[in-house]
All heavy atoms as TSV, in Angstrom:
chain	resi	resn	atom	element	x	y	z
A	1	MET	N	N	-26.062	252.880	-98.078
A	1	MET	CA	C	-25.980	252.671	-96.649
A	1	MET	C	C	-27.204	251.998	-96.073
A	1	MET	O	O	-27.193	251.244	-95.134
A	1	MET	CB	C	-25.863	254.090	-96.043
A	1	MET	CG	C	-25.602	254.073	-94.500
A	1	MET	SD	S	-24.058	253.252	-94.122
A	1	MET	CE	C	-24.094	253.251	-92.476
A	2	GLN	N	N	-28.347	252.217	-96.789
A	2	GLN	CA	C	-29.616	251.637	-96.267
A	2	GLN	C	C	-29.540	250.091	-96.553
A	2	GLN	O	O	-30.124	249.407	-95.717
A	2	GLN	CB	C	-30.823	252.139	-97.045
A	2	GLN	CG	C	-30.956	251.706	-98.516
A	2	GLN	CD	C	-32.119	252.409	-99.266
A	2	GLN	OE1	O	-32.715	253.303	-98.718
A	2	GLN	NE2	N	-32.505	251.963	-100.332
A	3	PHE	N	N	-28.814	249.602	-97.522
A	3	PHE	CA	C	-28.696	248.198	-97.705
A	3	PHE	C	C	-27.880	247.559	-96.665
A	3	PHE	O	O	-28.243	246.500	-96.139
A	3	PHE	CB	C	-27.981	247.934	-99.112
A	3	PHE	CG	C	-28.791	248.389	-100.295
A	3	PHE	CD1	C	-28.269	249.423	-101.073
A	3	PHE	CD2	C	-30.023	247.792	-100.602
A	3	PHE	CE1	C	-29.003	249.823	-102.198
A	3	PHE	CE2	C	-30.700	248.215	-101.556
A	3	PHE	CZ	C	-30.254	249.289	-102.479
A	4	ILE	N	N	-26.821	248.162	-96.249
A	4	ILE	CA	C	-25.948	247.688	-95.185
A	4	ILE	C	C	-26.703	247.709	-93.841
A	4	ILE	O	O	-26.670	246.754	-93.107
A	4	ILE	CB	C	-24.629	248.489	-95.075
A	4	ILE	CG1	C	-23.817	248.324	-96.305
A	4	ILE	CG2	C	-23.825	248.086	-93.854
A	4	ILE	CD1	C	-22.629	249.205	-96.466
A	5	GLY	N	N	-27.387	248.794	-93.528
A	5	GLY	CA	C	-28.200	248.845	-92.242
A	5	GLY	C	C	-29.274	247.806	-92.196
A	5	GLY	O	O	-29.448	247.227	-91.242
A	6	THR	N	N	-29.984	247.712	-93.370
A	6	THR	CA	C	-31.052	246.769	-93.397
A	6	THR	C	C	-30.559	245.277	-93.183
A	6	THR	O	O	-31.129	244.493	-92.415
A	6	THR	CB	C	-31.842	246.782	-94.690
A	6	THR	OG1	O	-32.365	248.156	-94.859
A	6	THR	CG2	C	-33.040	245.768	-94.690
A	7	PHE	N	N	-29.454	244.959	-93.830
A	7	PHE	CA	C	-28.917	243.547	-93.703
A	7	PHE	C	C	-28.388	243.412	-92.249
A	7	PHE	O	O	-28.592	242.286	-91.693
A	7	PHE	CB	C	-27.839	243.374	-94.630
A	7	PHE	CG	C	-27.183	242.043	-94.429
A	7	PHE	CD1	C	-27.854	240.881	-94.729
A	7	PHE	CD2	C	-25.908	241.950	-93.826
A	7	PHE	CE1	C	-27.213	239.678	-94.450
A	7	PHE	CE2	C	-25.337	240.803	-93.650
A	7	PHE	CZ	C	-25.999	239.592	-93.932
A	8	LEU	N	N	-27.780	244.468	-91.714
A	8	LEU	CA	C	-27.222	244.329	-90.345
A	8	LEU	C	C	-28.322	244.119	-89.343
A	8	LEU	O	O	-28.262	243.190	-88.523
A	8	LEU	CB	C	-26.427	245.565	-90.004
A	8	LEU	CG	C	-25.863	245.631	-88.601
A	8	LEU	CD1	C	-24.761	244.661	-88.457
A	8	LEU	CD2	C	-25.412	247.053	-88.198
A	9	TRP	N	N	-29.449	244.785	-89.424
A	9	TRP	CA	C	-30.523	244.696	-88.466
A	9	TRP	C	C	-31.176	243.383	-88.664
A	9	TRP	O	O	-31.560	242.665	-87.668
A	9	TRP	CB	C	-31.467	245.822	-88.530
A	9	TRP	CG	C	-30.945	247.023	-87.762
A	9	TRP	CD1	C	-30.480	248.122	-88.211
A	9	TRP	CD2	C	-30.857	247.056	-86.285
A	9	TRP	NE1	N	-30.031	248.941	-87.125
A	9	TRP	CE2	C	-30.274	248.363	-86.037
A	9	TRP	CE3	C	-31.161	246.219	-85.277
A	9	TRP	CZ2	C	-30.042	248.740	-84.731
A	9	TRP	CZ3	C	-30.991	246.717	-83.949
A	9	TRP	CH2	C	-30.413	247.916	-83.724
A	10	SER	N	N	-31.448	243.022	-89.908
A	10	SER	CA	C	-32.120	241.680	-90.107
A	10	SER	C	C	-31.281	240.618	-89.697
A	10	SER	O	O	-31.693	239.657	-89.119
A	10	SER	CB	C	-32.468	241.542	-91.579
A	10	SER	OG	O	-31.388	241.429	-92.432
A	11	PHE	N	N	-29.876	240.694	-89.874
A	11	PHE	CA	C	-29.016	239.657	-89.470
A	11	PHE	C	C	-29.010	239.583	-87.926
A	11	PHE	O	O	-29.066	238.438	-87.342
A	11	PHE	CB	C	-27.569	239.986	-89.882
A	11	PHE	CG	C	-26.488	238.998	-89.312
A	11	PHE	CD1	C	-26.428	237.690	-89.776
A	11	PHE	CD2	C	-25.656	239.512	-88.319
A	11	PHE	CE1	C	-25.467	236.842	-89.247
A	11	PHE	CE2	C	-24.673	238.650	-87.817
A	11	PHE	CZ	C	-24.688	237.284	-88.246
A	12	LEU	N	N	-28.855	240.698	-87.225
A	12	LEU	CA	C	-28.900	240.558	-85.732
A	12	LEU	C	C	-30.251	240.044	-85.241
A	12	LEU	O	O	-30.233	239.172	-84.292
A	12	LEU	CB	C	-28.659	242.032	-85.164
A	12	LEU	CG	C	-27.324	242.582	-85.443
A	12	LEU	CD1	C	-27.286	244.080	-84.883
A	12	LEU	CD2	C	-26.229	241.754	-84.662
A	13	LEU	N	N	-31.386	240.508	-85.737
A	13	LEU	CA	C	-32.610	240.102	-85.161
A	13	LEU	C	C	-32.965	238.652	-85.501
A	13	LEU	O	O	-33.317	237.845	-84.678
A	13	LEU	CB	C	-33.789	240.945	-85.654
A	13	LEU	CG	C	-33.713	242.386	-85.200
A	13	LEU	CD1	C	-34.778	243.176	-85.855
A	13	LEU	CD2	C	-33.932	242.369	-83.677
A	14	ILE	N	N	-32.681	238.193	-86.700
A	14	ILE	CA	C	-32.903	236.734	-87.127
A	14	ILE	C	C	-31.921	235.804	-86.324
A	14	ILE	O	O	-32.337	234.778	-85.965
A	14	ILE	CB	C	-32.705	236.605	-88.667
A	14	ILE	CG1	C	-33.822	237.476	-89.414
A	14	ILE	CG2	C	-32.836	235.160	-89.102
A	14	ILE	CD1	C	-35.319	237.038	-89.141
A	15	SER	N	N	-30.710	236.233	-86.305
A	15	SER	CA	C	-29.719	235.393	-85.518
A	15	SER	C	C	-30.185	235.216	-84.067
A	15	SER	O	O	-30.155	234.109	-83.493
A	15	SER	CB	C	-28.327	236.021	-85.624
A	15	SER	OG	O	-27.839	235.963	-86.908
A	16	MET	N	N	-30.653	236.291	-83.384
A	16	MET	CA	C	-31.129	236.243	-81.976
A	16	MET	C	C	-32.344	235.276	-82.011
A	16	MET	O	O	-32.373	234.460	-81.032
A	16	MET	CB	C	-31.482	237.574	-81.525
A	16	MET	CG	C	-32.039	237.636	-80.089
A	16	MET	SD	S	-32.567	239.218	-79.617
A	16	MET	CE	C	-33.884	239.634	-80.689
A	17	LEU	N	N	-33.262	235.515	-82.917
A	17	LEU	CA	C	-34.399	234.625	-82.908
A	17	LEU	C	C	-33.980	233.125	-83.153
A	17	LEU	O	O	-34.566	232.245	-82.479
A	17	LEU	CB	C	-35.402	235.135	-84.031
A	17	LEU	CG	C	-36.653	234.303	-84.208
A	17	LEU	CD1	C	-37.576	234.499	-82.994
A	17	LEU	CD2	C	-37.406	234.685	-85.442
A	18	ASN	N	N	-33.105	232.906	-84.074
A	18	ASN	CA	C	-32.659	231.571	-84.393
A	18	ASN	C	C	-31.987	230.991	-83.195
A	18	ASN	O	O	-32.278	229.743	-82.866
A	18	ASN	CB	C	-31.627	231.649	-85.523
A	18	ASN	CG	C	-31.117	230.274	-85.935
A	18	ASN	OD1	O	-31.790	229.299	-85.704
A	18	ASN	ND2	N	-30.059	230.204	-86.682
A	19	TYR	N	N	-31.266	231.671	-82.392
A	19	TYR	CA	C	-30.565	231.183	-81.201
A	19	TYR	C	C	-31.636	230.845	-80.133
A	19	TYR	O	O	-31.527	229.755	-79.506
A	19	TYR	CB	C	-29.570	232.176	-80.688
A	19	TYR	CG	C	-28.904	231.749	-79.349
A	19	TYR	CD1	C	-27.957	230.744	-79.380
A	19	TYR	CD2	C	-29.278	232.303	-78.165
A	19	TYR	CE1	C	-27.246	230.371	-78.181
A	19	TYR	CE2	C	-28.739	231.830	-76.962
A	19	TYR	CZ	C	-27.753	230.917	-77.012
A	19	TYR	OH	O	-27.143	230.477	-75.864
A	20	VAL	N	N	-32.553	231.734	-79.859
A	20	VAL	CA	C	-33.546	231.475	-78.869
A	20	VAL	C	C	-34.468	230.253	-79.149
A	20	VAL	O	O	-34.689	229.400	-78.302
A	20	VAL	CB	C	-34.329	232.836	-78.648
A	20	VAL	CG1	C	-35.572	232.565	-77.745
A	20	VAL	CG2	C	-33.574	233.939	-78.051
A	21	VAL	N	N	-34.861	230.217	-80.421
A	21	VAL	CA	C	-35.728	229.078	-80.780
A	21	VAL	C	C	-34.997	227.777	-80.702
A	21	VAL	O	O	-35.537	226.776	-80.284
A	21	VAL	CB	C	-36.341	229.285	-82.215
A	21	VAL	CG1	C	-36.979	228.105	-82.781
A	21	VAL	CG2	C	-37.308	230.445	-82.167
A	22	SER	N	N	-33.734	227.709	-81.162
A	22	SER	CA	C	-32.971	226.482	-81.071
A	22	SER	C	C	-32.707	226.087	-79.649
A	22	SER	O	O	-32.696	224.927	-79.357
A	22	SER	CB	C	-31.711	226.595	-81.858
A	22	SER	OG	O	-30.800	227.591	-81.187
A	23	ALA	N	N	-32.569	227.055	-78.731
A	23	ALA	CA	C	-32.390	226.792	-77.346
A	23	ALA	C	C	-33.585	226.297	-76.733
A	23	ALA	O	O	-33.571	225.344	-75.903
A	23	ALA	CB	C	-31.861	227.907	-76.616
A	24	VAL	N	N	-34.783	226.823	-77.060
A	24	VAL	CA	C	-36.078	226.360	-76.521
A	24	VAL	C	C	-36.390	224.954	-77.029
A	24	VAL	O	O	-36.799	224.129	-76.254
A	24	VAL	CB	C	-37.148	227.374	-76.927
A	24	VAL	CG1	C	-38.570	226.881	-76.564
A	24	VAL	CG2	C	-36.889	228.625	-76.103
A	25	GLN	N	N	-36.156	224.647	-78.263
A	25	GLN	CA	C	-36.450	223.426	-78.884
A	25	GLN	C	C	-35.347	222.358	-78.657
A	25	GLN	O	O	-35.516	221.144	-79.044
A	25	GLN	CB	C	-36.733	223.530	-80.401
A	25	GLN	CG	C	-37.949	224.240	-80.630
A	25	GLN	CD	C	-38.260	224.368	-82.170
A	25	GLN	OE1	O	-37.446	223.929	-82.966
A	25	GLN	NE2	N	-39.461	224.796	-82.513
A	26	ASN	N	N	-34.347	222.701	-78.011
A	26	ASN	CA	C	-33.149	221.824	-77.703
A	26	ASN	C	C	-32.585	221.135	-78.996
A	26	ASN	O	O	-32.370	219.955	-78.967
A	26	ASN	CB	C	-33.610	220.800	-76.558
A	26	ASN	CG	C	-32.400	220.161	-75.912
A	26	ASN	OD1	O	-31.360	220.653	-75.986
A	26	ASN	ND2	N	-32.674	219.014	-75.300
A	27	VAL	N	N	-32.329	222.016	-79.930
A	27	VAL	CA	C	-31.748	221.514	-81.133
A	27	VAL	C	C	-30.391	222.315	-81.325
A	27	VAL	O	O	-30.247	223.392	-80.677
A	27	VAL	CB	C	-32.627	221.756	-82.448
A	27	VAL	CG1	C	-33.837	220.769	-82.264
A	27	VAL	CG2	C	-33.026	223.129	-82.551
A	28	PRO	N	N	-29.369	221.876	-82.093
A	28	PRO	CA	C	-28.116	222.693	-82.228
A	28	PRO	C	C	-28.322	223.948	-82.992
A	28	PRO	O	O	-29.200	224.025	-83.903
A	28	PRO	CB	C	-27.232	221.677	-83.008
A	28	PRO	CG	C	-28.062	220.525	-83.446
A	28	PRO	CD	C	-29.431	220.539	-82.752
A	29	TYR	N	N	-27.633	224.920	-82.527
A	29	TYR	CA	C	-27.659	226.283	-83.176
A	29	TYR	C	C	-26.955	226.223	-84.498
A	29	TYR	O	O	-25.702	225.772	-84.527
A	29	TYR	CB	C	-27.124	227.301	-82.256
A	29	TYR	CG	C	-26.979	228.675	-82.740
A	29	TYR	CD1	C	-27.968	229.457	-83.104
A	29	TYR	CD2	C	-25.684	229.164	-83.028
A	29	TYR	CE1	C	-27.828	230.712	-83.609
A	29	TYR	CE2	C	-25.506	230.439	-83.556
A	29	TYR	CZ	C	-26.570	231.243	-83.820
A	29	TYR	OH	O	-26.408	232.472	-84.389
A	30	ASP	N	N	-27.522	226.635	-85.582
A	30	ASP	CA	C	-26.902	226.656	-86.877
A	30	ASP	C	C	-26.754	228.189	-87.249
A	30	ASP	O	O	-27.730	228.815	-87.626
A	30	ASP	CB	C	-27.762	225.999	-87.843
A	30	ASP	CG	C	-27.125	225.803	-89.216
A	30	ASP	OD1	O	-25.922	226.057	-89.319
A	30	ASP	OD2	O	-27.862	225.442	-90.203
A	31	PHE	N	N	-25.493	228.657	-87.303
A	31	PHE	CA	C	-25.243	230.056	-87.641
A	31	PHE	C	C	-25.588	230.337	-89.085
A	31	PHE	O	O	-26.138	231.467	-89.368
A	31	PHE	CB	C	-23.775	230.384	-87.295
A	31	PHE	CG	C	-23.395	231.729	-87.764
A	31	PHE	CD1	C	-23.730	232.807	-86.938
A	31	PHE	CD2	C	-22.651	232.003	-88.906
A	31	PHE	CE1	C	-23.312	234.117	-87.316
A	31	PHE	CE2	C	-22.204	233.262	-89.228
A	31	PHE	CZ	C	-22.581	234.389	-88.478
A	32	MET	N	N	-25.235	229.459	-89.955
A	32	MET	CA	C	-25.441	229.788	-91.379
A	32	MET	C	C	-26.991	229.849	-91.682
A	32	MET	O	O	-27.311	230.542	-92.606
A	32	MET	CB	C	-24.822	228.679	-92.299
A	32	MET	CG	C	-23.236	228.879	-92.195
A	32	MET	SD	S	-22.677	230.557	-92.578
A	32	MET	CE	C	-23.145	230.752	-94.254
A	33	LEU	N	N	-27.849	229.161	-91.040
A	33	LEU	CA	C	-29.216	229.226	-91.269
A	33	LEU	C	C	-29.709	230.666	-90.953
A	33	LEU	O	O	-30.496	231.168	-91.778
A	33	LEU	CB	C	-29.970	228.305	-90.367
A	33	LEU	CG	C	-31.627	228.309	-90.478
A	33	LEU	CD1	C	-31.973	227.808	-91.865
A	33	LEU	CD2	C	-32.155	227.451	-89.493
A	34	GLY	N	N	-29.203	231.253	-89.895
A	34	GLY	CA	C	-29.540	232.695	-89.609
A	34	GLY	C	C	-29.108	233.670	-90.740
A	34	GLY	O	O	-29.775	234.516	-91.053
A	35	VAL	N	N	-27.933	233.412	-91.224
A	35	VAL	CA	C	-27.411	234.271	-92.353
A	35	VAL	C	C	-28.296	234.094	-93.609
A	35	VAL	O	O	-28.655	235.123	-94.191
A	35	VAL	CB	C	-25.957	233.810	-92.716
A	35	VAL	CG1	C	-25.437	234.540	-93.914
A	35	VAL	CG2	C	-25.033	234.085	-91.535
A	36	TYR	N	N	-28.663	232.889	-93.959
A	36	TYR	CA	C	-29.478	232.736	-95.144
A	36	TYR	C	C	-30.838	233.362	-95.008
A	36	TYR	O	O	-31.404	233.955	-95.882
A	36	TYR	CB	C	-29.549	231.250	-95.547
A	36	TYR	CG	C	-28.298	230.623	-95.867
A	36	TYR	CD1	C	-28.026	229.271	-95.468
A	36	TYR	CD2	C	-27.333	231.213	-96.552
A	36	TYR	CE1	C	-26.851	228.647	-95.728
A	36	TYR	CE2	C	-26.117	230.716	-96.877
A	36	TYR	CZ	C	-25.878	229.339	-96.520
A	36	TYR	OH	O	-24.659	228.732	-96.836
A	37	VAL	N	N	-31.455	233.088	-93.842
A	37	VAL	CA	C	-32.799	233.608	-93.609
A	37	VAL	C	C	-32.768	235.143	-93.590
A	37	VAL	O	O	-33.581	235.817	-93.974
A	37	VAL	CB	C	-33.366	233.044	-92.305
A	37	VAL	CG1	C	-34.741	233.721	-91.924
A	37	VAL	CG2	C	-33.630	231.543	-92.534
A	38	SER	N	N	-31.632	235.721	-92.976
A	38	SER	CA	C	-31.566	237.150	-92.873
A	38	SER	C	C	-31.414	237.813	-94.236
A	38	SER	O	O	-31.866	238.902	-94.492
A	38	SER	CB	C	-30.540	237.621	-91.913
A	38	SER	OG	O	-29.247	237.252	-92.398
A	39	LEU	N	N	-30.714	237.179	-95.152
A	39	LEU	CA	C	-30.583	237.601	-96.488
A	39	LEU	C	C	-31.911	237.554	-97.199
A	39	LEU	O	O	-32.203	238.569	-97.848
A	39	LEU	CB	C	-29.605	236.710	-97.281
A	39	LEU	CG	C	-28.090	237.045	-97.070
A	39	LEU	CD1	C	-27.224	235.967	-97.686
A	39	LEU	CD2	C	-27.711	238.402	-97.631
A	40	GLY	N	N	-32.677	236.600	-96.979
A	40	GLY	CA	C	-33.962	236.535	-97.588
A	40	GLY	C	C	-34.891	237.530	-97.048
A	40	GLY	O	O	-35.678	238.165	-97.811
A	41	VAL	N	N	-34.865	237.776	-95.792
A	41	VAL	CA	C	-35.679	238.803	-95.140
A	41	VAL	C	C	-35.235	240.232	-95.654
A	41	VAL	O	O	-36.123	241.067	-95.881
A	41	VAL	CB	C	-35.596	238.785	-93.541
A	41	VAL	CG1	C	-36.221	239.963	-93.005
A	41	VAL	CG2	C	-36.307	237.530	-93.070
A	42	ALA	N	N	-33.963	240.461	-95.773
A	42	ALA	CA	C	-33.529	241.753	-96.318
A	42	ALA	C	C	-33.996	242.002	-97.743
A	42	ALA	O	O	-34.446	243.113	-98.091
A	42	ALA	CB	C	-32.048	241.933	-96.175
A	43	VAL	N	N	-33.864	240.967	-98.533
A	43	VAL	CA	C	-34.443	241.135	-99.901
A	43	VAL	C	C	-35.873	241.351	-99.967
A	43	VAL	O	O	-36.353	242.112	-100.721
A	43	VAL	CB	C	-33.956	239.873	-100.781
A	43	VAL	CG1	C	-34.625	239.831	-102.072
A	43	VAL	CG2	C	-32.480	239.785	-100.971
A	44	LEU	N	N	-36.595	240.651	-99.114
A	44	LEU	CA	C	-38.096	240.792	-99.012
A	44	LEU	C	C	-38.400	242.209	-98.502
A	44	LEU	O	O	-39.337	242.929	-99.153
A	44	LEU	CB	C	-38.621	239.854	-98.118
A	44	LEU	CG	C	-40.101	239.681	-97.983
A	44	LEU	CD1	C	-40.727	239.235	-99.344
A	44	LEU	CD2	C	-40.582	238.897	-96.833
A	45	ILE	N	N	-37.646	242.780	-97.623
A	45	ILE	CA	C	-37.919	244.224	-97.184
A	45	ILE	C	C	-37.704	245.191	-98.390
A	45	ILE	O	O	-38.398	246.109	-98.573
A	45	ILE	CB	C	-37.031	244.591	-95.988
A	45	ILE	CG1	C	-37.516	243.804	-94.771
A	45	ILE	CG2	C	-37.004	246.005	-95.709
A	45	ILE	CD1	C	-36.574	243.860	-93.633
A	46	PHE	N	N	-36.592	244.914	-99.179
A	46	PHE	CA	C	-36.314	245.849	-100.310
A	46	PHE	C	C	-37.361	245.724	-101.327
A	46	PHE	O	O	-37.756	246.729	-101.921
A	46	PHE	CB	C	-34.954	245.540	-100.907
A	46	PHE	CG	C	-33.814	245.858	-100.054
A	46	PHE	CD1	C	-32.797	244.989	-99.816
A	46	PHE	CD2	C	-33.729	246.967	-99.342
A	46	PHE	CE1	C	-31.779	245.208	-99.011
A	46	PHE	CE2	C	-32.666	247.296	-98.537
A	46	PHE	CZ	C	-31.695	246.388	-98.349
A	47	ILE	N	N	-37.889	244.519	-101.591
A	47	ILE	CA	C	-39.003	244.388	-102.593
A	47	ILE	C	C	-40.244	245.061	-102.090
A	47	ILE	O	O	-40.879	245.696	-102.869
A	47	ILE	CB	C	-39.245	242.823	-102.836
A	47	ILE	CG1	C	-38.077	242.271	-103.565
A	47	ILE	CG2	C	-40.570	242.622	-103.574
A	47	ILE	CD1	C	-38.070	240.698	-103.742
A	48	ILE	N	N	-40.641	244.884	-100.757
A	48	ILE	CA	C	-41.857	245.525	-100.343
A	48	ILE	C	C	-41.699	247.072	-100.361
A	48	ILE	O	O	-42.643	247.762	-100.668
A	48	ILE	CB	C	-42.153	245.019	-98.875
A	48	ILE	CG1	C	-42.558	243.574	-98.942
A	48	ILE	CG2	C	-43.182	245.905	-98.184
A	48	ILE	CD1	C	-42.654	242.879	-97.631
A	49	SER	N	N	-40.507	247.616	-100.005
A	49	SER	CA	C	-40.314	248.972	-99.936
A	49	SER	C	C	-40.362	249.570	-101.383
A	49	SER	O	O	-40.642	250.834	-101.671
A	49	SER	CB	C	-39.023	249.375	-99.311
A	49	SER	OG	O	-37.936	248.968	-99.985
A	50	SER	N	N	-39.973	248.794	-102.451
A	50	SER	CA	C	-39.995	249.269	-103.793
A	50	SER	C	C	-41.439	249.324	-104.368
A	50	SER	O	O	-41.817	250.032	-105.253
A	50	SER	CB	C	-39.109	248.550	-104.675
A	50	SER	OG	O	-39.597	247.182	-104.834
A	51	ILE	N	N	-42.344	248.441	-103.796
A	51	ILE	CA	C	-43.672	248.266	-104.266
A	51	ILE	C	C	-44.547	249.464	-103.596
A	51	ILE	O	O	-45.404	249.997	-104.323
A	51	ILE	CB	C	-44.286	246.880	-103.863
A	51	ILE	CG1	C	-43.614	245.829	-104.654
A	51	ILE	CG2	C	-45.740	246.933	-104.113
A	51	ILE	CD1	C	-43.964	244.439	-104.275
A	52	ILE	N	N	-44.314	249.759	-102.347
A	52	ILE	CA	C	-45.082	250.830	-101.723
A	52	ILE	C	C	-44.725	252.213	-102.353
A	52	ILE	O	O	-43.530	252.537	-102.269
A	52	ILE	CB	C	-44.867	250.760	-100.208
A	52	ILE	CG1	C	-45.293	249.427	-99.564
A	52	ILE	CG2	C	-45.582	251.934	-99.545
A	52	ILE	CD1	C	-44.976	249.243	-98.233
A	53	PRO	N	N	-45.724	252.995	-102.747
A	53	PRO	CA	C	-45.405	254.276	-103.334
A	53	PRO	C	C	-44.931	255.318	-102.164
A	53	PRO	O	O	-45.233	255.139	-101.038
A	53	PRO	CB	C	-46.703	254.773	-103.869
A	53	PRO	CG	C	-47.769	254.008	-103.143
A	53	PRO	CD	C	-47.150	252.689	-102.660
A	54	ASP	N	N	-44.092	256.355	-102.641
A	54	ASP	CA	C	-43.655	257.291	-101.666
A	54	ASP	C	C	-44.645	258.488	-101.471
A	54	ASP	O	O	-44.535	259.086	-100.436
A	54	ASP	CB	C	-42.259	257.870	-102.232
A	54	ASP	CG	C	-41.125	256.765	-102.136
A	54	ASP	OD1	O	-41.287	255.891	-101.285
A	54	ASP	OD2	O	-40.178	256.876	-102.854
A	55	SER	N	N	-45.322	258.694	-102.503
A	55	SER	CA	C	-46.307	259.839	-102.351
A	55	SER	C	C	-47.557	259.442	-101.691
A	55	SER	O	O	-48.036	258.285	-101.637
A	55	SER	CB	C	-46.621	260.365	-103.797
A	55	SER	OG	O	-47.296	259.349	-104.497
A	56	PRO	N	N	-48.198	260.456	-100.958
A	56	PRO	CA	C	-49.401	260.195	-100.240
A	56	PRO	C	C	-50.553	259.892	-101.221
A	56	PRO	O	O	-50.594	260.449	-102.323
A	56	PRO	CB	C	-49.611	261.358	-99.390
A	56	PRO	CG	C	-48.994	262.444	-99.999
A	56	PRO	CD	C	-47.700	261.741	-100.743
A	57	ALA	N	N	-51.584	259.241	-100.760
A	57	ALA	CA	C	-52.704	258.871	-101.651
A	57	ALA	C	C	-53.597	260.178	-101.773
A	57	ALA	O	O	-53.715	260.927	-100.859
A	57	ALA	CB	C	-53.574	257.826	-100.926
A	58	PRO	N	N	-54.125	260.436	-102.987
A	58	PRO	CA	C	-54.977	261.593	-103.089
A	58	PRO	C	C	-56.196	261.491	-102.255
A	58	PRO	O	O	-56.771	260.321	-102.080
A	58	PRO	CB	C	-55.259	261.627	-104.628
A	58	PRO	CG	C	-55.093	260.192	-105.075
A	58	PRO	CD	C	-54.029	259.561	-104.139
A	59	GLU	N	N	-56.654	262.684	-101.853
A	59	GLU	CA	C	-57.932	262.647	-101.032
A	59	GLU	C	C	-59.155	262.518	-101.944
A	59	GLU	O	O	-59.134	263.025	-103.008
A	59	GLU	CB	C	-58.062	264.034	-100.257
A	59	GLU	CG	C	-56.998	264.109	-99.113
A	59	GLU	CD	C	-57.165	265.309	-98.317
A	59	GLU	OE1	O	-58.342	265.720	-98.239
A	59	GLU	OE2	O	-56.232	265.754	-97.708
A	60	LYS	N	N	-60.096	261.835	-101.416
A	60	LYS	CA	C	-61.362	261.724	-102.179
A	60	LYS	C	C	-62.453	262.579	-101.454
A	60	LYS	O	O	-62.560	262.595	-100.321
A	60	LYS	CB	C	-61.871	260.272	-102.179
A	60	LYS	CG	C	-60.928	259.329	-102.852
A	60	LYS	CD	C	-61.428	257.964	-102.903
A	60	LYS	CE	C	-60.480	256.971	-103.629
A	60	LYS	NZ	N	-60.969	255.595	-103.593
A	61	HIS	N	N	-63.173	263.314	-102.312
A	61	HIS	CA	C	-64.273	264.152	-101.729
A	61	HIS	C	C	-65.593	263.529	-101.937
A	61	HIS	O	O	-65.925	262.841	-102.664
A	61	HIS	CB	C	-64.262	265.495	-102.499
A	61	HIS	CG	C	-62.965	266.256	-102.159
A	61	HIS	ND1	N	-62.772	266.964	-101.065
A	61	HIS	CD2	C	-61.869	266.428	-102.845
A	61	HIS	CE1	C	-61.612	267.526	-101.053
A	61	HIS	NE2	N	-60.957	267.170	-102.171
């Protein structure tokens, strides 16, 4: 479920960003560019979350 949710949110946010930037720069909106970038962002989020440890760091005295 976390994969679907992460892809859904990255797709929505990247597509919105893609639409706004294309409107501001007066270039045509490309839907597939948003899909490809959101896939890349979702994979990057999964890689970063697998690198970060789940346990808290030990305290130093």
